[in-house]
C-alpha positions in Angstrom: -59.4 -22.0 50.8 -56.1 -20.1 50.3 -54.3 -22.8 52.1 -55.7 -25.4 49.7 -54.7 -23.1 46.7 -51.0 -23.0 47.7 -50.8 -26.6 48.9 -48.0 -28.5 47.2 -47.6 -32.2 47.5 -44.5 -33.6 49.0 -43.2 -35.1 45.7 -43.7 -31.7 44.0 -41.9 -29.9 46.7 -38.8 -32.2 46.3 -38.7 -31.5 42.5 -39.0 -27.7 43.0 -36.2 -27.8 45.6 -34.0 -29.8 43.2 -34.5 -27.3 40.4 -33.7 -24.4 42.8 -30.5 -26.1 43.9 -29.3 -26.5 40.3 -30.1 -22.8 39.6 -28.1 -21.8 42.6 -25.1 -23.9 41.6 -25.2 -22.5 38.1 -25.3 -18.9 39.3 -22.4 -19.6 41.6 -20.3 -21.0 38.8 -21.0 -18.0 36.6 -20.1 -15.5 39.3 -16.9 -17.5 40.1 -15.9 -17.6 36.4 -16.4 -13.9 35.9 -14.3 -13.1 39.0 -11.4 -15.3 37.7 -11.6 -13.7 34.2 -11.4 -10.2 35.8 -8.3 -11.2 37.8 -6.5 -12.9 34.8 -3.9 -10.8 33.0 -4.9 -9.8 29.5 -1.6 -10.9 27.9 1.1 -13.3 29.0 3.9 -14.5 26.8 4.3 -17.7 28.9 0.9 -19.0 27.8 2.1 -19.4 24.2 3.5 -22.9 24.7 1.1 -23.9 27.4 -1.1 -26.8 26.6 -4.0 -25.2 28.6 -4.8 -23.3 25.4 -6.5 -26.6 24.4 -9.5 -27.5 26.5 -11.3 -30.7 25.8 -9.9 -30.6 22.2 -11.3 -27.0 21.6 -9.3 -23.8 21.3 -10.2 -21.1 23.7 -10.8 -17.5 22.6 -7.5 -16.3 23.9 -5.8 -18.8 21.6 -7.0 -17.1 18.4 -7.0 -13.3 19.1 -4.9 -10.6 20.7 -6.4 -8.5 23.4 -7.8 -5.2 22.2 -5.5 -3.2 24.5 -2.3 -4.8 23.2 -0.1 -2.7 20.9 2.5 -4.5 18.7 6.1 -3.4 18.9 8.6 -3.3 16.0 12.2 -4.4 16.4 14.7 -6.5 14.4 14.2 -10.3 14.8 15.3 -13.6 13.3 12.3 -16.0 12.9 14.8 -18.9 13.3 15.9 -17.9 16.7 13.3 -15.5 18.2 11.6 -16.7 21.3 7.9 -16.6 22.1 8.1 -13.4 24.1 9.7 -11.5 21.1 7.3 -13.0 18.6 4.3 -12.1 20.7 5.5 -8.5 21.2 5.7 -8.2 17.4 2.0 -8.8 17.3 1.8 -12.4 16.3 -1.0 -14.4 17.7 -0.3 -17.2 20.2 -1.3 -19.9 17.8 1.0 -18.5 15.1 3.9 -18.6 17.5 3.0 -22.1 18.4 3.1 -23.0 14.6 6.6 -21.3 14.3 7.9 -23.4 17.2 6.5 -26.6 15.6 8.0 -25.7 12.2 11.4 -25.2 13.8 11.2 -28.3 15.9 10.7 -30.4 12.7 13.8 -28.9 11.1 12.2 -26.1 9.2 14.4 -23.1 8.4 13.5 -19.6 7.2 16.2 -19.0 4.6 14.9 -15.7 3.2 12.3 -13.1 4.2 9.7 -14.4 1.8 9.7 -17.8 3.6 8.1 -16.0 6.7 5.3 -14.8 4.5 4.0 -18.4 4.3 3.1 -18.3 8.0 -0.5 -19.4 8.3 -2.8 -16.5 9.1 -0.3 -13.8 8.4 -2.0 -11.1 6.2 -0.2 -9.2 3.5 -0.5 -6.0 5.5 1.1 -7.7 8.6 3.9 -9.2 6.5 4.7 -5.8 4.9 4.9 -4.2 8.4 7.2 -7.0 9.6 9.4 -7.4 6.5 11.8 -4.5 7.2 12.6 -6.0 10.6 13.3 -9.5 9.5 17.0 -10.4 9.8 18.0 -13.9 8.6 21.3 -15.0 10.1 24.0 -16.0 7.5 24.0 -19.4 9.3 20.6 -20.1 7.9 21.0 -18.9 4.3 22.0 -21.1 1.4 25.7 -21.3 0.4 24.9 -20.1 -3.2 23.4 -16.8 -1.9 26.8 -15.8 -0.4 28.4 -15.6 -3.9 26.7 -12.3 -4.6 26.6 -12.4 -8.4 29.8 -14.6 -8.7 27.9 -17.8 -9.2 28.2 -17.8 -13.0 32.0 -17.2 -12.7 32.7 -20.2 -10.4 29.8 -22.5 -11.2 30.4 -24.9 -14.1 27.3 -25.1 -16.4 25.4 -28.4 -16.2 25.2 -29.1 -20.0 23.1 -32.2 -19.5 20.4 -30.2 -17.8 20.9 -26.9 -19.6 22.5 -27.7 -23.0 24.2 -24.9 -25.0 21.9 -23.7 -27.8 23.0 -23.8 -31.4 23.2 -20.7 -33.5 22.3 -20.0 -37.1 23.5 -21.3 -39.6 23.9 -24.4 -37.5 21.2 -26.9 -38.3 19.9 -30.3 -37.0 19.0 -33.2 -39.2 15.6 -34.4 -38.2 16.2 -38.1 -39.2 19.5 -38.6 -37.4 19.1 -36.6 -34.2 18.5 -37.4 -30.6 16.9 -35.7 -27.6 20.2 -34.1 -26.5 20.9 -32.6 -29.9 17.3 -31.4 -30.2 17.4 -29.6 -26.9 20.2 -27.4 -28.2 17.8 -25.8 -30.6 16.4 -22.5 -29.3 12.8 -23.0 -28.2 13.1 -26.8 -27.8 13.0 -28.3 -24.4 12.8 -31.9 -23.2 9.1 -32.2 -23.9 9.3 -30.9 -27.5 12.3 -33.1 -28.1 10.4 -36.2 -27.2 7.4 -35.1 -29.3 9.6 -34.6 -32.4 11.1 -38.1 -32.1 7.7 -39.7 -31.4 6.0 -38.0 -34.4 8.9 -39.0 -36.7 8.5 -42.6 -35.7 4.8 -42.5 -36.3 5.3 -41.0 -39.7 8.1 -43.3 -40.7 10.6 -40.5 -41.0 10.6 -36.8 -41.9 10.8 -35.6 -45.5 10.6 -31.9 -44.7 11.1 -29.7 -41.7 7.6 -28.2 -42.5 6.1 -31.4 -41.1 7.0 -30.1 -37.6 4.1 -27.6 -37.9 1.8 -30.7 -37.6 2.9 -31.0 -34.0 0.5 -29.2 -31.8 1.7 -25.8 -30.5 5.2 -26.3 -32.1 7.3 -23.1 -31.9 7.5 -21.6 -35.4 10.8 -19.9 -34.6 12.5 -23.3 -34.2 11.7 -24.6 -37.7 14.6 -22.8 -39.5 17.1 -24.7 -37.4 16.1 -28.1 -38.8 16.9 -29.8 -42.1 16.2 -33.2 -43.7 19.1 -34.7 -45.6 18.7 -37.7 -47.8 15.2 -38.6 -46.6 14.5 -42.3 -46.3 11.1 -43.3 -45.0 9.6 -46.5 -43.7 6.8 -47.4 -46.2 3.5 -49.1 -45.4 1.9 -51.5 -47.9 -1.6 -50.4 -48.6 -2.6 -53.8 -50.0 -1.7 -55.8 -46.9 -2.7 -53.7 -43.8 -6.0 -53.9 -42.1 -8.3 -51.0 -41.5 -7.0 -50.5 -37.9 -3.4 -50.8 -39.0 -3.9 -48.2 -41.8 -5.4 -45.6 -39.6 -2.5 -45.7 -37.2 -0.5 -43.6 -39.7 -0.8 -39.8 -39.1 -1.7 -39.2 -42.7 -4.5 -41.8 -42.9 -7.8 -41.1 -41.3 -10.5 -43.6 -40.4 -12.5 -42.7 -43.5 -9.5 -42.9 -45.8 -8.5 -46.3 -44.3 -12.1 -47.5 -44.9 -12.0 -46.2 -48.5 -8.7 -48.2 -49.1 -10.2 -51.4 -47.8 -13.4 -50.9 -49.7 -11.4 -50.3 -53.0 -9.5 -53.5 -52.4 -12.7 -55.5 -51.8 -14.4 -54.2 -54.9 -11.5 -53.7 -57.4 -8.6 -55.7 -56.1 -5.1 -54.5 -55.1 -4.1 -50.8 -55.5 -1.3 -50.0 -58.0 -0.8 -46.4 -57.0 -2.5 -43.6 -55.0 -3.9 -42.3 -58.2 -6.4 -45.2 -58.0 -8.0 -43.2 -55.1 -7.9 -39.8 -56.7 -11.6 -39.8 -57.5 -12.6 -40.6 -53.9 -13.7 -37.5 -51.9 -11.5 -38.4 -49.0 -8.3 -38.3 -51.2 -7.9 -34.8 -52.5 -4.6 -34.0 -54.4 -2.9 -32.6 -51.3 -3.7 -35.7 -49.2 -2.2 -38.0 -52.0 0.9 -35.8 -52.3 1.8 -35.9 -48.6 1.1 -39.6 -48.3 3.1 -40.6 -51.4 6.5 -40.9 -49.7 5.1 -43.3 -47.1 3.3 -46.0 -49.1 4.1 -48.9 -51.3 2.0 -51.5 -53.2 
């Protein structure tokens, strides 16, 4: 009876034997791996540039972290010339040292201490600890840095890029200026200079420096530097332009343009802006500022 209970067919015996063999092989591999890890040194500088850190496209644990028993050293170093042994002794991780080597091989240069702070994975605390020991050789610094405050004495000012600013009572005529002259006004750069000229073209010419306030975020302190002498504007004919053409002018809104075309349709040509004074979209201030720019 007991013999029948423990009886195993031949095919089952083969399957069980196969499973036992696999378990034995796996156990042997685990024991062998543990023995190799125990005999491997915890830290080796020569492994930094070894391609064995990449196994089947995946980084090993030693590639990312320093051994817990390692203590970083502090000594002067130049990140442009320090070798892997020195960098590792400073406490940098192997993959960071690899990145430094790749950066230098591509022609990258650390020209000042702050450049080293951009090293990927370097924390603020680690950089502050290393900063006092960073020594950049003069061979890697920019020529301008060797002037030590003498740059302004020997360097000729680029007046095209940095124009000399005008002083009060100097003034700039808005209708006869250009971008170079505009950039000489304190507070006016290239962007504002282009916006001043563009807005003047849309208006048909300036009649007062106060119109500069209509430019978004225009610096108030720059307005006293501008004048308008002998204003001569380009006028638009309110009796000939279409609705779309009328509303292109900065002082004519869509509703005002529509009111003008409706007046022309119902009453004929306009003779003056006073013909529109009873319309709600043409208050006295709107008529006054539009007056210099229209004809009939």
